[in-house]
C-alpha positions as CSV (number, residue, x, y, z in Angstrom):
1,M,0.0,0.0,0.0
2,D,1.3,3.4,-1.0
3,K,2.2,5.6,1.9
4,Q,0.0,8.7,2.4
5,P,1.6,12.0,1.7
6,N,2.4,14.0,4.9
7,I,0.0,16.7,6.0
8,E,1.9,19.6,4.5
9,A,1.9,17.9,1.1
10,Q,-1.9,17.3,1.3
11,R,-2.5,20.9,2.3
12,F,-0.2,22.2,-0.3
13,K,-2.2,20.3,-2.9
14,K,-5.4,21.6,-1.4
15,V,-4.2,25.2,-1.8
16,R,-3.2,24.6,-5.5
17,E,-6.5,23.0,-6.4
18,S,-8.5,25.8,-4.6
19,L,-6.7,28.3,-6.8
20,N,-7.4,26.2,-10.0
21,E,-3.7,26.1,-10.8
22,T,-2.0,23.2,-12.6
23,Q,1.1,21.7,-11.0
24,Q,3.2,23.5,-13.6
25,S,1.5,27.0,-13.3
26,F,1.6,26.8,-9.5
27,A,5.3,25.9,-9.6
28,E,6.0,29.0,-11.8
29,K,4.2,31.3,-9.3
30,L,6.2,29.8,-6.4
31,N,9.6,29.8,-8.3
32,I,9.8,26.0,-8.2
33,K,11.6,24.2,-11.0
34,G,9.5,21.8,-13.0
35,S,6.2,21.1,-11.3
36,T,4.8,20.6,-7.8
37,A,4.2,16.9,-8.3
38,D,7.1,15.7,-6.0
39,I,5.9,18.1,-3.2
40,E,2.3,16.8,-3.5
41,R,3.5,13.2,-3.3
42,G,5.6,13.9,-0.3
43,K,8.9,13.2,-2.0
44,S,10.2,16.7,-1.8
45,K,10.1,19.0,1.2
46,I,8.5,22.4,1.1
47,T,11.4,24.9,1.3
48,G,11.4,28.1,3.4
49,S,11.3,30.2,0.2
50,V,8.1,28.4,-1.0
51,V,6.5,28.8,2.5
52,A,7.3,32.6,2.2
53,E,5.7,32.8,-1.2
54,L,2.6,31.0,-0.1
55,L,2.3,33.6,2.8
56,K,3.1,36.6,0.6
57,Q,0.9,35.7,-2.4
58,F,-1.9,33.7,-0.9
59,K,-1.8,34.6,2.8
60,I,-1.4,30.9,3.8
61,N,-0.6,30.5,7.4
62,P,2.7,28.4,7.7
63,L,1.4,26.8,10.9
64,W,-1.7,25.6,9.1
65,L,0.3,24.3,6.3
66,F,2.3,22.0,8.7
67,G,-0.8,20.9,10.7
68,K,-0.1,23.1,13.7
69,S,-3.1,25.4,13.3
70,F,-6.7,25.3,12.2
71,Q,-6.5,28.8,10.7
72,Q,-5.6,28.6,7.1
73,F,-5.2,32.3,6.4
74,L,-3.2,34.8,8.5
75,D,-4.9,37.9,9.7
76,I,-3.4,40.5,7.3
77,S,-5.7,43.3,8.4
78,A,-4.5,46.4,6.5
79,N,-4.2,49.7,8.3
80,V,-7.5,51.3,7.5
81,A,-7.1,54.2,10.0
82,P,-7.7,57.8,8.9
83,K,-4.9,59.1,6.8
84,V,-5.6,62.7,7.9
85,V,-7.2,64.0,11.2
86,T,-8.6,67.5,11.0
87,V,-8.6,70.1,13.8
88,D,-10.1,73.5,14.3
89,A,-8.4,76.8,15.2
90,N,-8.0,75.7,18.8
91,D,-6.4,72.4,17.8
92,A,-9.5,70.5,18.8
93,E,-10.4,67.6,16.6
94,N,-13.5,68.3,14.5
95,M,-15.8,66.3,12.1
96,V,-15.3,66.8,8.4
97,L,-18.4,66.4,6.1
98,V,-17.8,64.7,2.8
99,N,-20.8,65.3,0.4
100,I,-21.5,63.2,-2.7
101,K,-19.5,65.5,-5.0
102,A,-16.5,65.5,-2.7
103,A,-16.6,61.7,-2.2
104,A,-15.7,61.3,-5.9
105,G,-12.3,62.9,-5.2
106,Y,-11.8,61.6,-1.7
107,P,-9.9,58.4,-2.5
108,H,-7.4,60.4,-4.6
109,N,-6.9,63.2,-2.1
110,I,-6.9,61.1,1.0
111,V,-3.6,62.4,2.2
112,D,-3.8,66.0,0.9
113,L,-4.1,68.3,3.9
114,D,-5.1,71.3,1.7
115,W,-8.0,69.4,0.1
116,Y,-9.6,68.7,3.5
117,K,-9.6,72.4,4.2
118,Q,-12.1,72.9,1.5
119,L,-14.7,70.7,3.2
120,P,-17.1,71.9,5.9
121,A,-16.3,70.8,9.4
122,F,-18.1,71.0,12.8
123,D,-17.9,69.9,16.4
124,L,-20.8,67.8,17.9
125,P,-20.8,68.5,21.6
126,L,-22.3,65.2,22.7
127,P,-20.6,62.6,24.9
128,E,-21.1,59.9,22.3
129,Y,-18.7,61.7,19.9
130,R,-15.9,62.2,22.4
131,N,-12.6,60.3,22.6
132,A,-12.8,59.1,19.0
133,T,-12.4,60.4,15.4
134,Y,-15.6,60.8,13.4
135,R,-16.3,61.8,9.8
136,G,-19.6,62.5,8.0
137,F,-20.4,61.1,4.6
138,Q,-23.5,61.7,2.4
139,V,-25.3,58.6,1.1
140,E,-25.3,58.3,-2.7
141,G,-28.0,56.2,-4.5
142,D,-30.6,53.9,-3.2
143,S,-28.6,50.7,-2.5
144,M,-29.1,51.0,1.3
145,L,-32.9,51.5,1.2
146,P,-34.9,51.4,3.4
147,S,-32.4,52.1,6.2
148,L,-30.5,54.9,4.5
149,K,-32.1,57.2,1.9
150,P,-30.3,59.0,-0.9
151,K,-28.6,62.2,0.3
152,E,-28.9,61.4,4.0
153,W,-25.8,61.7,6.1
154,V,-24.1,59.0,8.1
155,L,-21.6,59.7,10.9
156,G,-18.8,57.2,11.0
157,K,-16.3,56.3,13.7
158,A,-12.7,55.8,12.6
159,I,-11.5,52.1,12.5
160,N,-7.8,51.3,12.7
161,S,-7.9,47.6,11.7
162,I,-10.3,45.3,10.0
163,S,-10.4,43.2,13.1
164,D,-12.0,46.1,15.0
165,V,-15.0,46.2,12.7
166,D,-18.1,44.9,14.5
167,K,-19.9,41.9,12.9
168,N,-22.4,42.8,10.2
169,S,-22.0,46.5,10.9
170,I,-22.7,49.3,8.4
171,C,-19.5,51.1,7.3
172,V,-18.2,53.7,4.9
173,V,-15.6,51.9,3.0
174,V,-13.0,54.0,1.2
175,L,-11.5,52.0,-1.7
176,K,-8.8,53.2,-4.0
177,D,-11.3,54.5,-6.5
178,S,-14.6,55.0,-4.7
179,V,-16.5,55.5,-1.4
180,L,-19.2,53.0,-0.6
181,V,-21.7,52.8,2.3
182,K,-22.4,49.1,2.8
183,K,-23.0,46.4,5.5
184,I,-19.7,44.5,6.0
185,Q,-19.6,40.8,6.3
186,K,-16.4,39.0,7.3
187,L,-15.5,35.9,5.4
188,E,-13.6,32.7,6.2
189,D,-10.9,34.0,3.9
190,I,-9.8,36.9,6.1
191,S,-8.0,38.6,3.2
192,K,-11.4,39.4,1.7
193,L,-14.7,41.2,2.8
194,M,-18.2,41.0,1.5
195,L,-20.0,44.4,1.0
196,I,-23.8,44.0,1.2
197,S,-26.6,46.4,0.1
198,F,-29.9,46.4,1.9
199,N,-31.7,47.0,-1.4
200,T,-31.9,43.5,-2.8
201,E,-31.6,44.8,-6.4
202,Y,-27.9,45.3,-5.7
203,P,-25.8,42.1,-5.5
204,P,-23.1,41.7,-2.8
205,I,-19.6,42.8,-3.7
206,Q,-16.5,40.8,-2.6
207,I,-13.4,42.9,-2.2
208,D,-9.7,42.3,-1.2
209,I,-8.8,43.9,2.0
210,E,-5.6,45.3,0.4
211,H,-7.8,47.6,-1.8
212,I,-9.3,49.4,1.3
213,Q,-7.8,52.7,2.3
214,E,-10.1,53.6,5.2
215,I,-13.1,52.3,7.1
216,W,-15.6,54.4,9.1
217,Q,-18.1,52.4,11.2
218,V,-21.5,54.1,11.0
219,T,-22.9,55.0,14.4
220,S,-25.7,57.4,13.5
221,K,-27.3,59.3,10.7
222,L,-28.6,62.8,9.9
223,T,-31.8,63.0,8.0
224,F,-33.8,66.1,6.8
225,D,-36.8,64.2,5.5
226,I,-39.0,63.7,8.6
227,E,-42.2,62.0,7.7
228,T,-45.4,62.9,9.5
229,R,-48.0,60.4,10.4
230,Q,-51.7,60.7,10.7
231,N,-51.7,59.4,14.3
232,D,-49.0,61.9,15.5
233,N,-51.6,64.0,17.3
234,V,-52.9,60.9,19.1
235,I,-49.4,60.0,20.2
236,L,-48.7,63.5,21.4
237,K,-52.0,63.6,23.3
238,D,-51.3,60.3,25.0
239,L,-47.8,61.5,25.9
240,Q,-49.2,64.7,27.4
241,T,-51.8,62.7,29.4
242,S,-49.0,60.5,30.8
243,I,-46.9,63.5,31.8
244,N,-49.9,65.1,33.6
245,S,-50.6,61.9,35.4
246,L,-46.9,61.7,36.4
247,K,-47.0,65.2,37.7
248,K,-50.1,64.4,39.9
249,D,-48.3,61.3,41.3
250,I,-45.3,63.5,42.2
251,E,-47.5,66.1,43.9
252,N,-49.3,63.3,45.9
253,L,-45.9,62.0,47.1
254,K,-44.9,65.5,48.3
255,Q,-48.1,65.7,50.4
């Protein structure tokens, strides 16, 4: 009976097959002479240079490759922290607002200090917006309906690393060529993310983490389209009745 290849040989083959590479094409990518056949049969050892290429090109965890870990991919979370933090005349951090028009140029001016000076900025004196960096972005299009309407504003908290993003949170994702507001879904392959629209007419988008420049996790929104309802007067009347009743109870307690 033929001896089973060792675990690193089996997992090496699994990686190649998952990438739809032939033994010859995979060998070329890893700078291996000939093909990968001997490695996959366990006749040749995987060299350090090959392990390095697997990590560099495909994010393969060396410990997983040799059966010492269940995590196939290493956490390569890119630095997605703000490239520029703005301050006011008193050197206090403020909140820049990026409208739809400005968002078109945002990815290309992300480190240009003068460009940020053209954008409106303000300070929101609420405790929820202290001790963190925030930025406002205007929502473009209807891909996030019904939660976010076109031209509404979202306020996002700066995120330093992909690992800091809360599960299934809504985020402003600044790519190298665009700014998207989407729900983020983490994948088993931690080198990628899925961006999901609430509007089912828009399909999910899978992106490589290395293409992300910044991430702002949405914590709140600003809307100027307040809908009135027919029963608003009834609600207000009930609320007033409750307040009056509460006042009477307080007066009785005082007596």
